[in-house]
N, CA, C and O of each residue as an XYZ file, in Angstrom:
488
protein
N       1.677    -26.355    -24.297
C       1.827    -25.355    -23.373
C       1.506    -26.517    -22.003
O       1.194    -26.266    -20.839
N       1.625    -27.223    -22.371
C       0.862    -29.084    -21.329
C       2.006    -28.709    -20.220
O       1.632    -28.339    -19.106
N       3.134    -28.788    -20.468
C       4.170    -29.293    -19.678
C       4.839    -28.483    -19.122
O       5.260    -28.857    -18.027
N       5.192    -27.244    -19.515
C       5.517    -25.726    -19.656
C       5.811    -25.512    -18.097
O       5.152    -26.078    -17.225
N       6.992    -24.535    -17.809
C       7.243    -24.419    -16.255
C       7.100    -22.777    -16.277
O       7.555    -22.069    -17.176
N       6.379    -22.300    -15.115
C       6.039    -20.901    -15.038
C       7.664    -19.778    -15.638
O       7.664    -18.622    -16.061
N       8.761    -20.670    -15.440
C       9.923    -19.699    -15.581
C      10.818    -20.201    -16.758
O      12.009    -20.485    -16.625
N      10.201    -20.269    -17.783
C       9.727    -20.764    -19.593
C       9.062    -19.488    -19.893
O       9.474    -18.842    -20.856
N       8.066    -19.039    -19.174
C       6.995    -18.759    -19.879
C       7.539    -17.124    -20.399
O       8.637    -16.776    -19.964
N       6.894    -16.288    -21.179
C       6.868    -14.992    -21.603
C       5.860    -14.658    -21.100
O       4.836    -15.301    -20.867
N       6.292    -12.961    -20.795
C       5.521    -12.637    -19.944
C       4.072    -11.919    -20.123
O       3.262    -11.552    -19.271
N       4.036    -11.838    -21.903
C       2.940    -11.467    -22.592
C       1.763    -12.945    -22.224
O       0.545    -12.771    -22.255
N       2.280    -14.091    -21.950
C       1.650    -15.283    -22.101
C       0.875    -15.602    -20.976
O      -0.178    -16.236    -21.052
N       1.597    -14.980    -19.439
C       1.217    -15.009    -18.276
C      -0.397    -14.174    -18.120
O      -1.250    -14.541    -17.312
N      -0.492    -13.515    -18.658
C      -1.858    -12.970    -19.099
C      -3.088    -13.695    -20.366
O      -4.229    -13.242    -20.278
N      -2.975    -14.163    -20.848
C      -3.432    -15.222    -21.526
C      -3.744    -16.564    -21.285
O      -4.399    -17.289    -22.033
N      -3.270    -16.849    -20.258
C      -3.476    -17.932    -19.210
C      -4.600    -18.197    -18.451
O      -4.979    -18.751    -19.483
N      -5.502    -18.349    -17.677
C      -6.933    -18.610    -16.633
C      -5.374    -18.001    -15.734
O      -5.167    -16.820    -15.457
N      -4.167    -19.502    -15.324
C      -4.019    -19.427    -14.366
C      -2.948    -17.920    -13.771
O      -2.997    -17.370    -12.671
N      -2.161    -17.629    -14.821
C      -1.642    -16.106    -14.715
C      -2.446    -15.008    -13.408
O      -1.993    -14.536    -12.365
N      -4.128    -14.887    -14.224
C      -4.484    -14.084    -13.653
C      -4.659    -14.644    -12.283
O      -4.002    -14.148    -11.368
N      -5.281    -15.388    -12.107
C      -5.573    -15.738    -10.590
C      -4.089    -16.085     -9.654
O      -4.254    -16.414     -8.480
N      -3.152    -16.030    -10.017
C      -1.431    -15.822     -9.440
C      -1.320    -14.366     -9.337
O      -0.887    -14.042     -8.231
N      -1.553    -13.417    -10.080
C      -1.540    -11.995    -10.226
C      -2.527    -11.522     -9.030
O      -2.154    -10.578     -8.334
N      -4.090    -12.300     -8.698
C      -5.238    -11.775     -7.498
C      -4.349    -12.213     -6.500
O      -4.110    -11.536     -5.500
N      -3.793    -13.436     -6.750
C      -3.793    -14.265     -5.275
C      -2.820    -13.567     -4.538
O      -2.977    -13.186     -3.377
N      -1.657    -13.379     -5.331
C      -0.240    -12.388     -4.386
C      -1.187    -11.162     -3.931
O      -1.368    -11.152     -2.714
N      -1.979     -9.885     -4.807
C      -2.221     -9.071     -4.289
C      -2.731     -8.975     -2.863
O      -2.198     -8.266     -2.009
N      -4.185    -10.011     -2.589
C      -4.881    -10.571     -1.917
C      -3.453    -11.096     -0.643
O      -3.475    -10.781      0.547
N      -2.837    -11.557     -1.016
C      -1.467    -11.809     -0.090
C      -1.063    -10.477      0.382
O      -1.109    -10.045      1.533
N      -0.680     -9.922     -0.640
C      -0.168     -8.581     -0.218
C      -1.044     -7.794      0.702
O      -0.478     -7.180      1.607
N      -2.100     -7.737      0.621
C      -3.231     -7.219      1.314
C      -3.178     -7.385      2.506
O      -3.107     -6.472      3.328
N      -3.202     -8.513      2.744
C      -3.382     -9.250      4.193
C      -2.103     -9.153      5.131
O      -2.183     -9.133      6.360
N      -0.551     -9.077      4.196
C       0.613     -9.224      4.812
C       0.600     -7.678      5.304
O       0.664     -7.472      6.516
N       0.530     -6.747      4.538
C       0.524     -5.225      5.161
C      -0.777     -5.258      6.350
O      -0.518     -4.887      7.495
N      -1.548     -5.516      6.153
C      -2.636     -5.254      7.042
C      -1.751     -5.785      8.626
O      -1.423     -5.133      9.617
N      -1.589     -7.235      8.271
C      -1.293     -7.888      9.618
C       0.064     -7.093     10.664
O       0.146     -6.862     11.870
N       1.172     -6.807      9.257
C       2.532     -6.249      9.794
C       1.988     -4.751     10.537
O       2.193     -4.582     11.739
N       1.056     -3.357      9.440
C       0.901     -2.626     10.420
C       0.389     -3.134     11.653
O       1.172     -2.651     12.470
N      -0.463     -3.827     12.303
C      -1.222     -4.019     12.716
C      -0.227     -4.094     14.173
O      -0.153     -3.231     15.048
N       0.642     -5.692     14.094
C       1.651     -5.809     14.923
C       2.409     -4.834     15.134
O       2.788     -4.867     16.305
N       3.018     -3.565     14.309
C       3.329     -2.129     14.780
C       3.133     -1.606     15.298
O       3.829     -1.146     16.203
N       1.818     -1.317     14.963
C       0.951     -0.468     16.183
C       0.767     -1.095     17.212
O       0.382     -0.339     18.105
N       0.871     -2.307     17.578
C       0.573     -2.972     18.854
C       1.592     -2.770     19.527
O       1.528     -2.166     20.598
N       2.914     -3.312     18.945
C       4.421     -2.885     19.605
C       4.454     -1.691     19.947
O       5.151     -1.357     20.906
N       3.863     -0.967     19.387
C       4.545      0.610     19.456
C       3.600      1.106     20.759
O       2.415      0.847     20.969
N       4.763      2.106     21.753
C       3.974      2.335     23.277
C       4.151      3.678     22.979
O       3.478      4.222     23.854
N       4.684      4.647     22.222
C       4.736      5.957     21.917
C       4.287      6.828     20.867
O       4.751      6.975     19.737
N       3.504      7.272     21.313
C       2.355      8.353     20.145
C       3.359      8.332     19.113
O       3.459      7.642     18.099
N       4.349      9.582     19.776
C       4.853     10.363     18.352
C       5.514      8.926     17.630
O       4.952      8.984     16.536
N       6.096      8.073     17.599
C       6.461      6.987     16.754
C       5.339      6.422     15.869
O       5.316      6.148     14.669
N       4.537      6.346     16.714
C       3.218      5.813     15.595
C       2.642      7.219     14.710
O       1.823      6.947     13.832
N       2.950      8.465     14.847
C       2.457      9.305     13.947
C       3.571      8.995     12.898
O       3.238      8.434     11.854
N       4.928      9.343     13.126
C       6.166      9.346     12.960
C       6.005      8.129     11.791
O       6.172      8.427     10.608
N       5.669      6.726     12.193
C       5.452      5.472     10.874
C       4.384      6.423      9.738
O       4.698      6.614      8.564
N       2.932      7.010     10.453
C       2.136      6.773      9.718
C       2.341      8.199      8.469
O       1.706      8.314      7.420
N       3.146      8.912      8.868
C       3.280     10.319      8.546
C       4.419      9.140      7.006
O       3.980      8.954      5.871
N       5.663      8.647      7.469
C       6.271      8.120      6.609
C       5.982      7.033      5.572
O       6.558      6.904      4.492
N       5.026      6.291      6.053
C       3.829      5.569      4.963
C       3.345      6.098      4.075
O       3.364      5.593      2.953
N       2.577      7.673      4.424
C       1.863      8.384      3.620
C       2.642      8.894      2.678
O       2.513      8.519      1.512
N       3.540      9.797      3.029
C       4.446     10.190      2.271
C       5.109      9.248      0.707
O       5.398      9.647     -0.421
N       5.152      7.474      1.551
C       5.855      6.882      0.190
C       4.660      6.588     -0.407
O       4.837      6.453     -1.618
N       3.234      6.390     -0.004
C       2.265      5.886     -0.649
C       1.774      7.189     -1.422
O       1.167      6.913     -2.456
N       1.894      8.461     -1.168
C       1.458      9.208     -2.307
C       2.428     10.051     -2.829
O       2.277     11.248     -3.073
N       3.445      9.377     -2.994
C       4.347      9.711     -4.462
C       4.557      7.925     -5.143
O       5.104      7.700     -6.222
N       4.170      7.185     -4.518
C       3.708      5.869     -5.256
C       2.400      6.349     -6.172
O       2.267      5.949     -7.328
N       1.758      6.957     -5.743
C       0.263      7.068     -6.223
C       0.758      8.199     -7.740
O       0.273      8.073     -8.865
N       1.166      8.603     -7.584
C       1.467      9.907     -8.131
C       2.450      9.549     -9.109
O       2.618     10.430     -9.952
N       3.199      8.449     -9.260
C       4.414      7.541    -10.016
C       3.272      6.788    -10.757
O       3.752      6.389    -11.818
N       1.766      6.367    -10.637
C       1.195      5.672    -11.261
C       0.368      6.323    -11.368
O      -0.753      5.929    -11.046
N       0.559      7.485    -11.822
C      -0.727      8.163    -12.382
C      -1.856      7.870    -13.505
O      -3.057      8.109    -13.628
N      -0.301      6.880    -14.670
C      -0.642      6.629    -16.117
C      -1.488      5.164    -15.524
O      -2.339      4.822    -16.344
N      -1.450      4.562    -14.716
C      -1.762      2.850    -14.499
C      -2.767      3.021    -13.531
O      -3.144      4.088    -13.046
N      -3.192      1.831    -13.275
C      -4.172      1.502    -12.191
C      -3.422      1.972    -10.830
O      -2.311      1.750    -10.349
N      -4.785      2.877    -10.361
C      -4.290      3.221     -8.880
C      -5.297      2.673     -7.977
O      -5.399      3.278     -6.910
N      -6.029      1.717     -8.146
C      -6.472      0.894     -6.829
C      -5.408     -0.065     -6.285
O      -5.850     -0.205     -5.144
N      -4.533     -0.662     -6.324
C      -3.837     -1.327     -5.727
C      -3.042     -0.523     -4.431
O      -2.902     -0.816     -3.244
N      -2.603      0.618     -5.255
C      -2.124      1.503     -4.116
C      -3.231      2.291     -3.293
O      -2.851      2.568     -2.156
N      -4.491      2.705     -3.605
C      -5.560      2.563     -2.741
C      -5.663      2.224     -1.379
O      -5.580      2.891     -0.348
N      -5.938      0.605     -1.697
C      -6.176     -0.695     -1.056
C      -4.833     -0.788     -0.296
O      -4.991     -0.691      0.921
N      -3.575     -0.947     -0.689
C      -2.560     -1.141      0.802
C      -2.815      0.132      1.660
O      -3.055      0.092      2.867
N      -2.724      1.486      0.769
C      -3.008      2.635      1.646
C      -4.365      2.203      3.170
O      -4.282      2.500      4.362
N      -5.448      1.448      2.438
C      -6.805      1.047      2.887
C      -6.081     -0.254      4.196
O      -6.520     -0.200      5.345
N      -5.098     -1.222      3.859
C      -4.982     -1.867      4.635
C      -3.918     -1.441      5.239
O      -3.556     -2.291      6.053
N      -3.349     -0.672      5.232
C      -2.217      0.022      6.159
C      -2.818      0.894      7.860
O      -2.558      0.781      9.058
N      -3.719      1.733      6.992
C      -4.758      2.406      8.165
C      -5.971      1.784      8.601
O      -6.651      2.450      9.382
N      -6.539      0.254      8.152
C      -6.866     -0.387      9.065
C      -6.143     -1.089      9.939
O      -6.624     -1.260     11.059
N      -4.816     -1.651      9.614
C      -4.246     -2.291     10.858
C      -3.628     -1.336     11.673
O      -3.183     -1.740     12.748
N      -3.471      0.222     11.295
C      -2.506      0.766     12.368
C      -4.234      1.231     13.509
O      -4.239      1.323     14.737
N      -4.842      1.331     13.049
C      -6.285      1.701     13.719
C      -6.835      0.609     14.777
O      -7.233      0.718     15.937
N      -6.696     -0.475     13.913
C      -7.042     -1.640     15.120
C      -5.726     -2.341     16.072
O      -5.888     -2.951     17.129
N      -4.483     -2.092     15.434
C      -3.364     -2.379     16.356
C      -3.029     -0.793     17.495
O      -2.352     -0.942     18.512
N      -3.359      0.010     17.281
C      -3.162      1.365     18.069
C      -3.436      1.077     19.618
O      -4.446      0.512     20.036
N      -2.420      1.537     20.378
C      -2.831      1.700     21.484
C      -2.694      2.884     22.086
O      -3.241      2.966     23.186
N      -2.161      3.768     21.717
C      -2.036      4.911     22.263
C      -2.215      5.850     20.852
O      -1.935      5.393     19.744
N      -2.729      7.243     21.066
C      -2.501      8.139     19.758
C      -4.513      8.265     19.763
O      -5.196      7.600     20.542
N      -5.091      9.228     18.748
C      -6.425      9.313     18.633
C      -6.794      9.203     17.184
O      -6.644     10.235     16.529
N      -7.141      8.393     16.710
C      -7.870      7.181     15.689
C      -8.233      8.487     14.711
O      -7.737      8.612     13.592
N      -9.258      9.530     15.350
C      -9.463     10.788     14.481
C      -7.954     11.522     13.786
O      -7.792     11.506     12.566
N      -7.057     12.057     14.591
C      -5.913     12.432     14.020
C      -4.796     11.535     13.024
O      -4.012     12.102     12.263
N      -4.883      9.981     13.186
C      -4.012      9.034     12.651
C      -4.520      9.294     11.392
O      -3.823      9.492     10.397
N      -6.220      9.297     11.439
C      -6.574      9.230      9.825
C      -6.549     10.189      9.420
O      -6.039      9.957      8.324
N      -6.813     11.728      9.470
C      -6.315     12.918      9.172
C      -5.575     12.856      8.680
O      -5.583     12.605      7.475
N      -4.258     13.112      9.576
C      -2.981     12.748      9.187
C      -2.477     11.707      7.931
O      -2.338     12.104      6.774
N      -2.335     10.908      8.179
C      -2.468      9.950      6.836
C      -2.972     10.461      6.181
O      -2.204     10.732      5.258
N      -4.463     11.064      5.912
C      -4.819     11.207      4.527
C      -4.377     13.022      4.042
O      -4.613     13.582      2.972
N      -4.112     13.234      4.516
C      -3.699     14.783      4.255
C      -2.296     14.502      3.911
O      -2.052     14.791      2.739
N      -1.008     13.888      4.763
C       0.042     13.959      3.916
C       0.075     13.067      2.759
O       0.500     13.478      1.679
N      -0.264     12.107      2.885
C      -0.477     11.255      0.932
C      -0.958     12.348      0.336
O      -0.212     12.770     -0.547
N      -1.871     12.913      0.492
C      -2.564     14.033     -0.121
C      -1.107     15.028     -1.005
O      -0.583     15.051     -2.119
N      -0.944     15.776      0.407
C       0.557     16.486      0.422
C       1.276     16.179     -0.244
O       1.597     16.945     -1.152
N       1.913     14.843     -0.112
C       3.155     14.377     -1.215
C       2.527     13.949     -2.704
O       3.365     13.928     -3.607
N       1.484     13.688     -2.983
C       1.239     13.566     -4.302
C       0.868     15.063     -5.053
O       0.663     15.090     -6.267
N       0.808     16.188     -4.298
C       0.193     17.212     -5.139
C       2.248     17.566     -5.296
O       2.862     17.712     -6.353
N       2.689     17.598     -4.217
C       4.130     18.277     -4.223
C       4.800     17.368     -5.210
O       5.535     17.940     -6.015
N       4.678     15.889     -5.323
C       5.287     15.052     -6.417
C       5.346     15.657     -7.859
O       6.268     15.736     -8.671
N       3.397     16.251     -7.907
C       3.334     16.198     -9.089
C       3.503     17.783     -9.379
O       3.443     18.278    -10.505
N       3.712     18.461     -8.238
C       4.184     20.281     -8.513
C       6.111     19.935     -9.294
O       6.488     20.360    -10.386
N       6.776     19.271     -8.524
C       8.163     19.285     -8.334
C       8.217     18.296    -10.300
O       9.251     18.431    -10.954
N       7.329     17.659    -10.748
C       7.871     16.650    -11.437
C       6.864     18.100    -13.537
O       6.779     18.254    -14.755
N       6.553     18.490    -12.352
C       5.370     20.028    -13.637
C       6.788     21.012    -13.617
O       6.886     21.391    -14.784
N       7.892     21.579    -12.852
C       8.138     22.798    -13.208
C       9.752     21.910    -13.454
O      10.735     22.521    -13.874
């Protein structure tokens, strides 16, 4: 395995070697920081409160659906991404109410999760 390239490795070998775990961990941290910065910049640029609320609702719907789709897997990364988006949005917003954005995000994400669950069970 000394001179082996990443492109020729089998997927299960990625988890057997320590470098594979480090790459996955670093990838998650990088993705977390990217989501945090992008949500901050988007919130900083927007000056219309309704556009901020629409973006928060849209992201909450997507994350609620992703949480349901990963119901048998680890949900921690999705909670971390939701946290990164929410913190970035709250730090960068110029208009809107912090409490309303937080409650709207959490409520829509929970409702989207429950709706996805009800649709798949019927």
